[in-house]
C-alpha positions in Angstrom: 36.9 50.3 -36.0 35.8 50.3 -39.8 38.4 48.6 -42.6 38.3 49.5 -46.0 37.7 46.2 -48.0 40.6 45.3 -50.4 40.3 42.0 -51.1 37.7 42.6 -54.0 39.4 43.9 -57.6 36.4 45.3 -59.2 36.4 46.0 -63.0 36.4 49.5 -64.1 32.8 50.2 -64.2 32.7 49.1 -60.5 35.7 51.1 -59.5 33.6 54.0 -57.3 32.5 51.1 -55.6 35.4 49.9 -54.1 35.9 53.8 -52.2 32.3 53.4 -50.7 31.8 50.5 -48.9 33.5 49.5 -45.4 32.8 46.5 -43.4 32.5 47.1 -39.6 31.6 44.9 -36.4 29.7 46.2 -33.6 28.3 44.3 -30.8 24.2 45.4 -30.1 22.9 43.4 -27.4 25.9 40.9 -26.9 25.6 39.4 -30.1 28.4 40.4 -33.0 27.2 41.8 -35.9 29.0 42.4 -39.0 28.2 46.1 -41.1 28.5 47.4 -44.2 28.6 50.9 -44.2 28.2 52.8 -47.4 29.4 56.4 -47.4 27.2 57.4 -50.4 24.2 56.9 -47.7 23.1 60.2 -46.1 21.1 58.9 -43.7 22.3 57.0 -40.4 19.9 53.8 -39.9 20.0 50.0 -39.6 17.8 47.7 -41.5 14.6 46.6 -40.3 15.6 43.2 -40.9 18.1 44.0 -38.1 15.6 45.3 -36.1 13.4 42.2 -36.4 16.4 39.7 -36.1 17.6 40.9 -32.3 14.2 41.9 -31.3 15.0 45.6 -30.8 12.7 48.1 -29.5 11.7 50.9 -31.4 10.2 54.3 -30.3 9.1 57.1 -32.9 11.3 60.3 -33.4 9.8 63.1 -30.8 10.3 66.0 -34.1 10.1 63.8 -37.0 11.6 66.1 -40.2 
């Protein structure tokens, strides 16, 4: 489930940010996580902080770009 962040009242210079940021929640290893999704981003990635905090294992991409 993705929900639009409506609680903020941006001024004129930040009006584009209101359209680009979404908040969502997910479950990773039985832990609830709150995420911010920026529609302007062209890659699907999570922060290294998330990986470190949850002690997730990583593997190299088999065919890097």
